[in-house]
Backbone as a chain_set.jsonl record, in Angstrom:
{"seq": "MTEEPDAARLKALEARIAHVKGRPQKVKAENGGAFSQGEMAWRMVIELVSGLLLGLSIGFGLDYVFGTRPIFLVIFVLLGFVAGVRTMLRTAHTMTPAYDKTNGGRTPDNDEGNDV", "coords": {"N": [[90.137, 47.631, 11.542], [88.727, 46.669, 10.43], [88.668, 43.723, 7.687], [90.156, 41.229, 6.101], [88.604, 39.042, 2.931], [87.381, 36.076, 3.38], [88.406, 34.103, 0.815], [87.619, 31.06, 0.137], [85.026, 30.897, 1.671], [83.902, 33.18, 0.031], [83.627, 32.664, -2.832], [82.417, 30.569, -2.553], [80.135, 30.895, -1.261], [79.348, 32.538, -3.863], [79.021, 30.147, -5.087], [76.647, 29.29, -3.913], [75.338, 30.84, -4.51], [74.832, 31.238, -7.138], [74.108, 28.266, -7.828], [71.505, 28.38, -6.91], [69.69, 30.69, -8.229], [70.587, 29.929, -10.627], [71.759, 29.383, -13.853], [72.535, 31.271, -16.458], [71.46, 30.565, -20.155], [73.779, 28.751, -21.935], [75.614, 29.262, -24.927], [77.021, 27.162, -27.186], [79.59, 28.236, -29.441], [81.351, 28.608, -32.223], [84.636, 28.54, -31.96], [85.265, 26.836, -29.966], [84.309, 27.604, -26.741], [81.821, 29.27, -25.52], [78.393, 31.538, -25.127], [76.693, 33.378, -23.621], [72.639, 33.891, -23.683], [71.818, 36.857, -24.389], [74.727, 37.821, -25.438], [74.63, 36.709, -28.285], [72.546, 37.828, -28.853], [73.43, 40.52, -29.092], [75.03, 40.029, -30.905], [73.849, 39.259, -33.256], [72.793, 41.587, -33.863], [74.281, 43.402, -34.769], [75.611, 42.033, -35.899], [72.782, 42.254, -38.474], [72.955, 45.501, -38.191], [75.502, 46.243, -39.204], [75.567, 44.621, -42.248], [73.597, 46.222, -43.547], [74.589, 49.384, -43.104], [77.046, 49.127, -44.907], [75.949, 48.447, -47.353], [75.078, 50.834, -47.156], [76.92, 52.164, -47.605], [77.956, 51.587, -50.005], [76.488, 51.828, -51.368], [75.971, 55.358, -51.838], [78.337, 55.669, -52.856], [78.665, 54.485, -54.964], [76.471, 56.031, -56.186], [77.779, 58.914, -55.967], [80.185, 58.359, -57.849], [78.767, 57.467, -59.667], [77.077, 59.405, -60.801], [74.429, 59.528, -59.911], [71.634, 59.88, -59.464], [70.191, 59.016, -55.802], [69.546, 55.918, -56.155], [71.085, 53.326, -56.544], [72.073, 53.884, -53.778], [69.653, 52.289, -52.874], [68.887, 50.229, -54.072], [71.4, 48.999, -52.519], [71.229, 49.411, -50.475], [68.774, 47.486, -49.556], [69.691, 45.538, -50.136], [71.743, 45.104, -48.348], [70.518, 44.777, -46.451], [69.415, 42.173, -46.48], [71.327, 40.798, -46.624], [72.507, 41.323, -43.869], [70.274, 39.925, -42.037], [70.144, 37.393, -43.562], [72.431, 36.64, -42.141], [71.779, 36.784, -39.78], [69.973, 34.362, -39.225], [71.904, 32.35, -40.0], [73.877, 32.21, -37.817], [70.868, 32.38, -35.537], [70.064, 29.949, -36.531], [72.898, 28.676, -35.389], [72.522, 28.124, -32.927], [70.434, 26.813, -32.546], [69.285, 23.383, -31.486], [70.365, 20.669, -32.697], [67.906, 18.949, -35.404], [66.39, 15.94, -34.852], [65.422, 13.435, -36.629], [65.695, 10.729, -36.473], [65.243, 10.32, -34.582], [62.739, 11.081, -33.451], [62.11, 14.135, -33.604], [63.836, 14.235, -31.042], [66.495, 15.258, -29.374], [69.325, 15.212, -27.391], [69.597, 17.269, -25.539], [67.374, 18.545, -25.184], [64.251, 16.192, -24.702], [61.664, 16.716, -24.673], [60.724, 16.629, -27.835], [58.509, 15.688, -30.415], [54.988, 15.15, -29.438], [52.793, 13.913, -31.907]], "CA": [[88.496, 47.385, 12.235], [88.43, 45.427, 8.399], [89.106, 42.549, 8.057], [90.164, 40.926, 4.257], [87.666, 38.385, 3.433], [87.862, 34.722, 2.944], [88.416, 33.991, -0.395], [86.866, 30.115, 0.225], [84.305, 31.252, 2.39], [83.042, 33.729, -0.503], [83.594, 31.091, -3.268], [81.32, 28.693, -1.901], [78.835, 31.543, -1.387], [78.948, 33.166, -5.179], [78.59, 29.483, -5.845], [75.825, 29.125, -3.786], [74.328, 31.973, -5.448], [74.759, 30.787, -8.541], [72.95, 27.436, -8.086], [70.15, 29.149, -6.249], [69.66, 31.789, -9.513], [70.245, 28.72, -11.615], [72.769, 30.286, -14.761], [71.903, 31.819, -17.46], [72.209, 28.856, -20.757], [74.984, 29.219, -22.729], [75.721, 28.584, -25.762], [78.531, 26.963, -27.753], [80.667, 28.824, -30.343], [82.259, 27.477, -33.704], [85.302, 28.222, -31.581], [84.629, 25.718, -28.508], [83.837, 28.886, -25.633], [80.051, 29.852, -24.697], [78.224, 32.644, -25.208], [74.824, 33.179, -23.024], [71.939, 34.625, -25.187], [71.928, 37.528, -24.445], [75.473, 37.742, -26.61], [73.806, 36.144, -28.99], [71.635, 39.195, -28.866], [73.951, 41.59, -29.694], [75.567, 39.226, -32.537], [72.587, 39.103, -34.306], [71.952, 43.354, -34.078], [75.876, 44.119, -34.897], [75.183, 42.013, -37.942], [71.713, 43.962, -39.079], [73.422, 46.75, -38.771], [76.948, 46.135, -39.997], [74.536, 44.863, -43.459], [72.906, 47.69, -43.044], [75.481, 50.274, -42.883], [78.408, 48.109, -45.715], [74.998, 48.434, -48.08], [74.535, 51.897, -47.429], [78.104, 52.907, -48.431], [78.665, 50.896, -51.365], [74.745, 52.634, -52.334], [75.897, 55.802, -51.502], [79.652, 55.982, -53.834], [78.524, 53.974, -56.834], [75.904, 57.008, -56.462], [78.199, 60.134, -55.558], [81.446, 57.839, -58.108], [78.005, 57.683, -61.504], [76.401, 61.34, -60.571], [72.665, 59.171, -60.252], [69.816, 59.996, -57.555], [69.704, 57.622, -54.871], [69.393, 54.711, -57.361], [72.532, 52.305, -56.266], [71.648, 54.069, -52.83], [68.298, 52.212, -52.279], [69.563, 49.349, -54.165], [72.331, 48.2, -51.876], [70.04, 49.235, -48.701], [68.055, 46.398, -49.473], [70.973, 44.359, -50.578], [72.593, 44.965, -47.783], [69.526, 44.778, -45.159], [68.832, 41.034, -47.042], [72.008, 40.155, -46.34], [72.372, 41.088, -42.077], [69.016, 39.203, -42.068], [71.319, 35.664, -43.866], [73.511, 35.972, -41.38], [71.219, 36.756, -38.402], [69.602, 33.541, -39.667], [72.428, 31.744, -39.951], [73.236, 33.14, -36.178], [70.334, 31.312, -35.248], [70.228, 28.122, -36.961], [73.598, 27.676, -34.729], [71.906, 28.222, -31.263], [69.206, 25.386, -32.157], [70.095, 22.222, -31.236], [69.905, 19.657, -34.249], [66.284, 18.03, -35.152], [67.154, 14.415, -35.226], [64.462, 12.605, -37.495], [65.208, 9.513, -36.498], [64.386, 10.245, -32.768], [61.169, 12.233, -33.61], [62.051, 15.215, -32.807], [64.644, 14.893, -29.612], [67.615, 15.636, -28.982], [69.685, 14.528, -26.199], [69.642, 17.946, -24.511], [65.655, 18.365, -25.438], [63.213, 15.365, -24.92], [60.358, 16.495, -25.133], [60.218, 16.325, -28.906], [56.826, 15.973, -30.54], [54.758, 14.695, -29.886], [51.453, 14.19, -32.433]], "C": [[88.486, 46.164, 11.02], [89.555, 44.801, 8.719], [89.153, 41.762, 6.755], [89.044, 39.783, 4.47], [87.991, 37.231, 2.835], [87.536, 34.132, 2.108], [87.973, 32.594, -0.952], [85.435, 30.867, 0.526], [83.162, 31.745, 1.142], [82.433, 33.092, -1.96], [82.983, 30.421, -3.965], [80.129, 30.313, -1.522], [78.251, 31.873, -3.054], [78.462, 31.736, -5.701], [76.913, 28.889, -5.397], [74.337, 29.747, -4.355], [73.366, 32.036, -6.699], [74.236, 30.052, -8.422], [71.737, 28.072, -8.062], [69.493, 29.994, -7.432], [69.45, 30.183, -10.343], [71.304, 29.912, -13.457], [72.221, 30.165, -15.524], [71.477, 30.488, -18.923], [72.593, 29.437, -21.699], [74.866, 28.129, -23.905], [77.195, 28.397, -26.647], [79.059, 27.553, -28.961], [80.925, 27.168, -31.015], [83.929, 27.125, -32.391], [85.742, 27.62, -30.305], [83.779, 26.25, -26.916], [82.423, 28.801, -26.136], [79.924, 31.034, -24.726], [76.884, 32.308, -24.368], [74.332, 34.148, -24.489], [71.911, 36.076, -25.161], [73.228, 38.604, -25.293], [75.403, 37.753, -27.36], [73.1, 36.725, -30.24], [71.766, 40.092, -29.665], [74.928, 40.865, -30.846], [74.98, 39.545, -32.88], [71.784, 40.48, -34.457], [73.435, 44.268, -34.836], [75.781, 43.019, -36.465], [73.835, 42.487, -39.237], [72.622, 44.882, -39.66], [74.716, 46.281, -39.222], [76.199, 45.556, -41.919], [74.649, 45.873, -44.001], [73.799, 48.597, -43.963], [77.309, 49.872, -44.006], [77.003, 48.307, -47.737], [74.986, 50.06, -48.884], [76.289, 52.511, -48.164], [79.138, 52.855, -49.353], [77.86, 51.835, -52.419], [75.757, 54.263, -52.833], [77.273, 55.618, -52.146], [80.065, 55.216, -54.749], [77.368, 55.298, -56.974], [76.113, 58.411, -57.223], [79.343, 59.957, -57.093], [80.011, 58.203, -59.478], [77.487, 58.773, -61.877], [75.274, 60.719, -60.24], [72.517, 59.52, -58.917], [69.978, 58.673, -57.085], [69.33, 56.194, -55.299], [69.395, 53.624, -56.279], [72.141, 52.901, -54.592], [70.056, 52.579, -52.747], [68.754, 51.032, -52.755], [70.203, 48.218, -53.554], [72.037, 48.423, -50.179], [70.004, 48.018, -48.43], [69.103, 45.164, -49.867], [72.12, 43.257, -48.943], [72.067, 44.222, -46.137], [69.048, 42.619, -45.355], [70.099, 40.089, -46.725], [73.096, 39.646, -45.133], [71.406, 39.633, -42.22], [68.9, 37.627, -42.558], [71.874, 35.262, -42.639], [73.051, 35.739, -40.043], [70.142, 35.277, -38.637], [70.523, 32.197, -39.117], [72.811, 31.457, -38.076], [72.563, 32.093, -35.549], [70.26, 29.968, -35.335], [72.1, 27.5, -36.169], [73.186, 27.806, -33.28], [71.331, 27.191, -31.543], [69.828, 24.228, -32.276], [69.425, 21.519, -33.171], [68.382, 18.893, -34.048], [66.873, 16.985, -35.854], [65.596, 13.735, -35.715], [64.035, 11.173, -36.816], [65.045, 9.385, -35.288], [63.264, 11.324, -32.966], [61.345, 13.229, -33.049], [63.39, 15.508, -31.862], [65.531, 14.759, -29.576], [68.472, 15.51, -27.437], [70.047, 16.046, -25.71], [67.81, 18.676, -24.66], [65.072, 17.11, -25.468], [62.17, 14.819, -24.788], [60.337, 15.709, -25.96], [58.482, 16.929, -29.393], [56.051, 15.453, -30.926], [53.21, 14.964, -30.16], [50.47, 13.354, -32.345]], "O": [[88.211, 44.965, 11.055], [90.596, 44.926, 9.364], [88.04, 41.613, 6.249], [88.575, 39.486, 5.569], [88.769, 37.202, 1.881], [86.486, 33.497, 2.194], [87.853, 32.504, -2.174], [84.811, 31.381, -0.403], [82.048, 31.238, 1.005], [81.239, 33.0, -2.244], [82.872, 29.928, -5.087], [79.013, 30.043, -1.967], [77.123, 31.591, -3.457], [77.629, 31.754, -6.607], [76.151, 28.284, -6.151], [73.154, 29.452, -4.526], [72.265, 32.418, -7.094], [73.134, 30.409, -8.839], [71.027, 28.281, -9.045], [68.292, 29.725, -7.396], [68.414, 29.549, -10.545], [71.153, 31.107, -13.712], [71.409, 29.255, -15.687], [71.179, 29.385, -18.465], [72.076, 30.383, -22.294], [74.425, 26.984, -24.002], [78.135, 29.185, -26.748], [78.596, 26.797, -29.814], [80.864, 25.954, -30.82], [84.284, 26.004, -32.027], [86.693, 28.115, -29.699], [82.99, 25.611, -26.22], [82.094, 28.222, -27.172], [80.859, 31.796, -24.478], [76.211, 31.278, -24.428], [74.846, 34.68, -25.473], [72.02, 36.521, -26.303], [72.99, 39.745, -25.689], [75.963, 38.699, -27.914], [72.985, 36.545, -31.453], [71.025, 40.537, -30.541], [75.513, 41.61, -31.632], [75.271, 40.715, -33.132], [70.655, 40.633, -34.923], [73.497, 45.419, -35.267], [75.874, 43.296, -37.661], [73.945, 42.88, -40.399], [72.993, 45.105, -40.812], [74.359, 45.534, -40.134], [76.493, 46.353, -42.81], [75.504, 46.367, -44.736], [73.792, 48.603, -45.194], [78.414, 50.344, -43.739], [77.391, 48.26, -48.904], [74.938, 50.463, -50.046], [76.457, 53.21, -49.164], [80.229, 53.372, -49.59], [78.134, 52.333, -53.511], [76.204, 54.349, -53.977], [77.531, 54.734, -51.329], [81.17, 55.093, -55.278], [77.369, 55.68, -58.144], [75.531, 58.962, -58.158], [79.563, 61.022, -57.669], [80.236, 59.156, -60.224], [77.395, 59.153, -63.044], [74.523, 61.692, -60.173], [73.054, 59.457, -57.811], [69.934, 57.591, -57.669], [68.755, 55.453, -54.501], [68.532, 53.162, -55.533], [71.785, 51.881, -54.002], [70.356, 52.18, -51.621], [69.211, 50.405, -51.799], [69.962, 47.023, -53.723], [72.432, 47.875, -49.15], [70.66, 47.389, -47.6], [68.93, 43.952, -49.739], [72.641, 42.183, -48.639], [72.631, 43.601, -45.236], [68.498, 41.964, -44.47], [69.988, 38.87, -46.588], [73.886, 38.707, -45.035], [71.851, 38.512, -42.469], [68.036, 36.819, -42.216], [71.903, 34.144, -42.125], [73.522, 34.917, -39.257], [69.269, 35.382, -37.776], [70.209, 31.352, -38.279], [72.187, 30.727, -37.306], [73.127, 31.108, -35.074], [70.36, 29.086, -34.483], [72.518, 26.35, -36.304], [74.026, 27.337, -32.512], [71.62, 26.293, -30.752], [70.776, 24.02, -33.033], [68.661, 21.758, -34.107], [67.867, 18.437, -33.028], [67.532, 16.941, -36.893], [64.719, 13.647, -34.857], [62.946, 10.631, -36.628], [64.684, 8.297, -34.839], [63.261, 12.415, -32.395], [60.811, 13.409, -31.955], [63.952, 16.603, -31.824], [65.71, 13.575, -29.86], [67.87, 15.843, -26.416], [71.229, 15.992, -25.369], [67.44, 19.413, -23.746], [65.378, 16.614, -26.552], [61.689, 13.687, -24.748], [60.119, 14.513, -25.769], [57.719, 17.838, -29.068], [55.876, 15.116, -32.097], [52.449, 15.647, -29.475], [49.367, 13.647, -32.807]]}, "num_chains": 1, "name": "protein.A"}
């Protein structure tokens, strides 16, 4: 009683649904692939957390080796946080289109510009 679905009809239906919904904007990666906004957000969260964890582990290790109170832990957690934020900002910079001063701030993708 069950029939196999028609693959061509399913693909046409998926294409129509995608056209009506509108696909999420993709961001071009350095290697030519494309990432969605959500994937880029998770990447930025992971970059921040990994910077913090790396600073935490280095600081804890130095405090353990030298037998000091958590002075190195505090210093390296702060340095890890700064490194994570810098990495996040670098990732965010790759997501935004380049600002074109010669065209009044307009880019080929964004024709709104800065109307001053």
